[in-house]
C-alpha positions in Angstrom: 0.0 0.1 0.1 1.2 3.5 -0.7 1.7 5.9 2.2 -0.9 7.6 4.1 -0.1 10.6 6.4 -2.7 11.5 9.0 -0.7 13.9 11.2 2.4 15.9 11.0 5.8 14.2 10.7 6.9 13.5 13.5 3.5 13.5 15.3 2.9 14.3 18.8 3.3 10.9 20.2 6.7 10.3 18.3 7.9 13.7 19.8 6.9 12.8 23.2 8.8 9.5 23.0 11.8 11.3 21.5 12.0 13.4 24.5 12.0 10.5 26.7 14.9 9.0 24.8 16.6 12.3 25.1 16.5 12.1 28.8 17.1 8.5 29.4 19.1 7.0 26.4 22.8 7.5 25.5 22.7 10.6 23.2 25.0 8.8 20.7 22.3 6.0 19.7 19.3 7.6 18.2 19.5 10.7 16.0 16.9 13.2 17.5 15.9 16.5 15.9 13.0 18.5 15.3 12.2 16.3 12.2 13.6 12.8 13.4 12.5 10.2 14.2 9.2 8.5 13.9 8.6 5.6 16.3 7.0 2.5 14.8 4.0 0.9 16.3 3.4 -2.1 13.7 4.5 -3.3 10.4 3.3 -5.5 7.6 4.5 -6.4 4.0 6.0 -3.2 2.8 4.3 -0.9 5.1 5.2 0.6 8.6 2.6 2.4 10.9 3.9 4.9 13.6 2.4 5.5 16.9 0.5 8.5 15.5 -1.3 6.4 12.8 0.9 7.5 9.8 1.4 4.7 7.2 5.0 4.7 5.5 6.5 2.8 2.6 9.6 1.2 3.9 12.3 1.3 1.2 15.0 -0.1 3.7 13.1 -3.4 4.9 14.4 -2.2 8.3 18.3 -2.6 7.5 17.5 -5.3 5.2 15.9 -7.6 7.7 12.5 -7.9 6.3 13.0 -9.1 2.8 10.3 -11.5 3.1 8.0 -8.6 4.2 7.5 -7.2 7.5 5.6 -9.4 10.1 5.5 -12.3 7.4 2.5 -14.4 8.5 4.3 -17.7 8.3 7.3 -16.5 10.3 5.1 -14.9 12.7 2.8 -17.9 13.2 6.1 -20.1 13.6 7.2 -17.6 16.4 3.9 -17.6 18.0 3.6 -21.5 18.1 7.2 -21.7 19.6 6.5 -19.1 22.2 3.8 -21.3 23.6 6.4 -23.8 24.6 9.7 -22.5 25.0 11.4 -19.0 25.1 14.7 -20.0 26.1 17.2 -22.9 26.3 20.8 -23.5 27.4 22.4 -23.1 23.8 25.8 -24.5 24.5 24.9 -27.0 27.4 21.3 -28.3 26.9 20.1 -26.8 23.6 16.6 -26.5 22.0 16.0 -29.2 19.2 15.7 -26.7 16.6 19.1 -25.7 17.0 20.5 -29.0 15.4 17.8 -28.7 12.6 19.0 -25.1 11.8 22.7 -26.0 11.6 22.0 -28.9 9.4 19.8 -26.6 7.2 22.5 -24.1 7.1 25.1 -26.6 5.9 22.6 -27.8 3.3 22.1 -24.3 1.8 25.5 -23.4 1.8 28.6 -25.8 1.4 26.1 -28.5 0.6 24.5 -26.8 -2.2 27.9 -25.7 -3.5 29.1 -29.3 -3.6 31.8 -28.6 -1.0 30.8 -31.0 1.7 29.4 -30.3 4.9 29.3 -26.9 6.7 29.6 -26.4 10.3 28.0 -23.5 12.2 28.7 -21.2 15.0 25.1 -19.5 15.9 25.6 -15.9 17.2 23.3 -13.0 18.2 24.3 -10.2 15.8 26.1 -9.6 12.6 29.4 -8.4 14.1 29.6 -11.5 16.3 29.5 -13.8 13.3 32.3 -12.0 11.6 34.6 -12.1 15.0 33.7 -15.8 15.2 35.0 -16.1 11.5 38.2 -14.1 12.4 38.7 -16.2 15.5 38.4 -19.3 13.2 41.0 -18.0 11.0 43.5 -17.5 13.9 42.9 -21.0 15.0 43.2 -22.6 11.6 46.4 -21.0 10.6 48.1 -19.4 13.7 48.3 -16.2 11.7 46.7 -13.0 13.1 46.8 -10.8 10.1 43.6 -9.9 8.0 43.2 -8.4 4.8 40.0 -6.1 4.6 38.7 -3.3 2.4 38.1 0.3 2.5 34.3 1.2 2.7 33.7 -2.0 4.5 31.2 -2.3 7.3 31.5 -5.6 9.4 29.8 -4.3 12.6 31.1 -2.5 15.6 32.5 -4.9 18.1 36.2 -4.4 18.6 37.2 -7.3 16.4 34.9 -6.6 13.6 35.6 -2.7 14.0 39.4 -3.4 13.5 38.7 -5.0 10.1 35.9 -2.3 9.1 37.0 0.2 6.5 35.1 3.3 7.6 37.3 5.7 9.5 34.3 7.3 11.2 33.5 4.0 13.3 37.2 3.1 13.9 39.2 6.2 14.7 37.4 7.1 18.2 38.5 3.7 19.5 42.1 3.5 18.0 43.9 3.4 21.2 42.0 0.3 22.3 42.4 -1.6 18.8 45.1 -4.1 18.0 46.0 -3.2 14.4 45.9 -6.8 12.8 44.2 -5.7 9.9 45.6 -4.3 6.5 42.8 -2.2 4.7 43.2 -2.1 0.9 41.0 -0.1 -1.7 37.8 -1.8 -2.6 37.1 -1.6 -6.5 34.5 1.1 -6.7 34.2 1.9 -10.6 32.3 5.0 -10.1 35.0 6.6 -7.7 38.0 4.3 -8.8 40.6 4.3 -6.0 43.2 3.3 -8.6 42.8 6.2 -10.8 41.9 3.9 -13.7 38.3 5.2 -14.8 36.2 8.0 -13.5 33.0 6.6 -15.0 31.6 3.4 -16.2 28.7 1.8 -18.2 27.1 -1.3 -17.3 24.7 -1.7 -20.1 23.2 -5.0 -20.4 24.3 -6.2 -16.8 24.3 -5.3 -13.1 28.3 -5.8 -12.8 30.6 -3.4 -14.1 32.9 -4.5 -16.8 36.0 -2.4 -16.1 39.4 -2.9 -17.5 41.6 -5.4 -15.9 43.9 -2.7 -14.6 42.3 -2.0 -11.4 42.2 -5.8 -10.4 45.8 -6.0 -11.4 46.8 -3.3 -9.3 44.8 -4.8 -6.3 46.3 -8.0 -6.9 49.8 -6.6 -6.6 48.8 -4.7 -3.5 47.3 -8.2 -2.0 50.7 -9.9 -2.7 52.7 -7.3 -1.2 51.1 -7.4 1.8 51.4 -11.2 1.9 55.0 -10.8 1.6 55.4 -8.3 4.3 53.0 -9.6 7.0 51.6 -13.1 8.2 48.0 -13.0 6.9 45.4 -15.6 7.9 42.4 -14.4 5.8 40.8 -12.1 3.4 37.5 -10.8 4.7 35.2 -9.1 2.1 31.7 -8.1 1.3 30.9 -9.4 -2.1 28.9 -6.1 -2.6 29.3 -3.4 -0.1 26.1 -2.3 1.8 26.7 0.5 4.4 29.7 1.4 2.3 27.4 2.6 -0.4 25.8 -0.3 -2.2 29.1 -0.6 -4.2 29.1 -3.3 -7.0 32.7 -4.5 -7.7 33.8 -6.1 -11.0 32.7 -9.6 -11.5 36.0 -11.0 -11.3 36.9 -9.4 -8.2 35.7 -12.4 -6.0 37.3 -14.8 -8.3 40.6 -13.0 -8.1 40.5 -13.4 -4.2 39.5 -17.0 -4.4 42.4 -17.8 -6.7 44.7 -15.8 -4.2 43.5 -17.6 -1.4 44.0 -21.0 -3.0 47.4 -20.4 -4.0 48.7 -18.8 -0.6 46.7 -21.3 1.5 44.6 -18.5 3.5 41.0 -18.3 4.1 38.3 -16.4 2.1 35.6 -15.1 4.5 32.6 -13.6 2.9 30.5 -11.3 4.9 26.9 -11.7 3.4 25.2 -10.5 6.4 23.5 -7.9 4.3 23.7 -9.5 0.8 22.6 -12.9 1.8 19.2 -14.7 1.4 18.0 -13.4 -2.0 18.8 -9.7 -1.4 20.6 -9.5 -4.6 18.6 -11.8 -6.8 20.7 -15.0 -5.8 20.5 -16.8 -2.6 24.0 -15.3 -1.8 25.9 -12.6 -3.5 28.9 -14.9 -4.2 26.8 -17.1 -6.3 27.0 -14.4 -8.9 30.5 -15.2 -9.6 30.3 -18.8 -8.8 33.0 -18.4 -5.8 32.6 -20.7 -2.9 34.1 -19.1 0.4 35.8 -21.0 3.3 33.5 -19.2 5.7 30.3 -17.1 5.0 28.9 -14.9 7.7 25.1 -14.7 7.7 22.5 -12.4 9.7 19.9 -9.7 9.0 17.3 -11.6 6.8 18.0 -15.0 8.4 15.1 -15.0 10.9 13.3 -11.9 9.3 13.4 -10.0 12.7 14.7 -12.1 15.7 18.5 -11.1 16.5 20.5 -14.0 15.5 23.4 -14.5 12.9 25.8 -17.4 11.9 29.1 -18.1 11.1 29.3 -21.2 8.7 32.3 -22.6 7.8 33.7 -25.6 5.6 34.0 -28.4 8.0 37.6 -29.0 7.9 38.0 -25.3 8.7 35.7 -25.1 11.5 37.4 -28.3 13.0 40.3 -26.0 13.9 38.4 -25.1 16.9 38.9 -27.7 19.9 36.6 -30.3 20.7 34.3 -28.8 23.7 35.1 -30.6 27.0 32.4 -28.7 28.9 33.2 -25.1 28.2 33.0 -23.3 24.9 35.7 -21.0 23.7 33.0 -18.7 21.7 29.6 -18.7 23.0 26.7 -16.6 24.6 23.9 -16.8 26.8 21.3 -16.7 24.2 23.1 -18.9 21.6 20.6 -20.9 19.4 17.7 -19.2 20.9 14.6 -21.4 20.5 12.4 -18.6 19.0 15.2 -17.4 16.6 15.8 -21.0 15.5 12.2 -21.6 14.7 11.7 -18.3 12.7 15.1 -18.9 11.1 14.0 -22.4 9.9 10.6 -21.0 8.7 12.6 -18.0 6.9 14.9 -20.4 5.2 12.3 -22.5 3.7 10.6 -19.6 2.2 14.1 -18.3 0.9 14.6 -21.6 -0.7 11.3 -21.6 -2.6 11.1 -21.7 -6.3 11.3 -18.4 -8.4 12.0 -16.1 -5.4 15.4 -15.1 -6.5 14.2 -14.3 -10.1 11.4 -12.4 -8.8 13.9 -10.1 -6.9 16.0 -9.8 -10.0 12.9 -8.6 -12.1 11.6 -6.3 -9.5 15.1 -5.1 -8.8 15.5 -4.3 -12.6 12.1 -2.3 -12.7 13.2 -0.3 -9.5 16.6 0.6 -11.0 15.3 1.4 -14.4 12.7 3.9 -12.4 15.7 5.4 -10.8 17.9 5.6 -13.8 15.0 7.3 -15.5 15.0 10.4 -13.1 16.5 13.5 -14.4 18.8 15.7 -12.2 22.6 16.8 -12.4 22.3 15.7 -8.6 22.5 12.1 -9.5 25.9 11.0 -10.1 25.4 7.1 -10.3 22.6 4.6 -10.0 24.0 1.0 -9.2 23.2 -2.1 -7.5 22.1 -5.8 -8.0 18.7 -7.2 -7.3 16.8 -5.2 -4.5 20.1 -3.6 -3.3 20.2 -0.4 -5.0 22.3 2.8 -4.5 21.9 6.5 -6.0 24.9 8.8 -5.5 23.9 12.3 -4.6 26.5 14.8 -6.0 27.1 18.6 -6.0 27.8 20.7 -9.1 31.4 19.4 -9.5 30.5 15.8 -8.9 31.6 15.8 -5.2 29.5 13.5 -2.5 26.8 15.8 -1.1 25.7 14.2 2.0 23.8 17.5 3.1 21.4 17.2 -0.1 21.1 13.5 0.5 20.1 14.2 4.1 17.5 16.8 2.9 16.0 14.1 0.4 15.7 11.5 3.4 13.9 14.2 5.7 11.4 15.3 3.2 10.8 11.9 2.0 9.9 10.8 5.7 7.3 13.8 5.7 6.0 12.2 2.5 5.7 8.8 3.9 8.8 7.2 2.6 11.4 5.6 5.0 15.0 6.0 3.4 18.5 5.5 4.6 21.8 7.2 3.4 24.8 5.1 2.8 28.8 5.4 1.9 31.4 6.7 4.2 30.5 10.2 3.1 26.5 9.6 3.8 25.7 10.8 0.0 24.3 7.5 -1.3 20.6 7.0 -1.1 20.2 3.2 -0.4 17.3 1.2 -1.4 16.6 -2.2 0.0 12.9 -2.7 0.2 10.8 -5.8 1.0 10.8 -8.2 -2.0 7.2 -7.8 -2.3 7.3 -4.0 -3.3 4.9 -3.5 -6.2 5.2 -1.4 -9.3 2.6 1.3 -7.9 4.9 1.7 -4.8 8.1 2.1 -7.0 6.4 4.6 -9.2 5.4 6.7 -6.1 8.8 6.6 -4.7 10.5 7.5 -7.9 7.9 10.3 -8.6 8.6 11.9 -5.1 12.4 11.6 -5.8 12.0 13.6 -9.1 10.1 16.3 -7.3 12.8 16.7 -4.6 15.4 17.2 -7.3 13.8 20.3 -8.4 12.0 21.4 -5.2 14.3 21.1 -2.3 16.9 23.9 -1.2 20.1 23.4 -3.1 18.4 21.7 -6.1 20.3 21.8 -9.6 18.1 21.2 -12.6 
């Protein structure tokens, strides 16, 4: 359904709740000003209702979590049924039965489906925990602490994940407490090429850029130089960067990393917390390039709403962990929570359904074309795969313009559209809606965006 605004944005109840947060929540958490935020009351499908009764079209799927739709009926019913019998178990001592079923299902959907044997899983609570479990696995596997990661990367904000992140805003305040085990190299970004090879590109007829091989050759040389200088145990990479600005690398990028890891006997860890479970029109984004990682990190859409993530690795890699003798080296109180496991099993069954990936591809192409058809010199680049799309907002000289992107996001909220900004500069409008978004909703969003490019302060025709 399209948005419906019944009161001003934010309404009186949202303003009252914002004042409560201003008093009682750490001031660094929720962004509060006269125009932000609205407080959610309920959600269904592509829509969210706030406490004042306004209906919004969610173009974020709540950070990519609700790909299968908000409050998906099958997942909701599974959660309600499970809640009648068991809220909590002792995940690493006396687990819920569904923990075993979920680990088996994740093995089948990853390494089993790839023909790479059995996968073994460590269940976690949030995305950064899955990444940190993967980094620990790498150290135990090789004895080498070093990690190669990439600029613009977002792997979460726990200290281990933060050290391997590529966005200085998140890392710099905590550098005195970080052990610098990660080497950050440039991520291939064809619109803003870090290698000085190309300043623009065309992707006619496909979603992945067809850059010259020069940038990958330069990156290859940088990786090899790092391997000569440091003891590296793994390469950690997002196959498509999410928080970093919906950056789609050349198709051969992952293939090159796989070849290096095979030759140098190090692990390839793929962070698919954002891209996993059909977000890019494939079950996993690494499927586009036919690359099988050694470890894959999953989260967000895994349960469609319950805090749970997973580090899934090839069995021989994961067996670097010692056999539990009654005390786990990496665990948590809520590991394998029965509510989360039941929701995940239901969500994975839906994600495995026939035709879902192709429907996401088709809807994504229609949405992407609608964005490409917008006319404004403020639009520097439209890119993405499936329903993971980004639009760069730029100034008159092509420089990132986060201020104008912010004005768009605030005006969109007043018009009933929930949007987020991405990239280290904050100038990329990110679109990751629920998969069921329809043509009328896409047209509505595109129409509003076209208006903003001519009506908002700072607009350039």
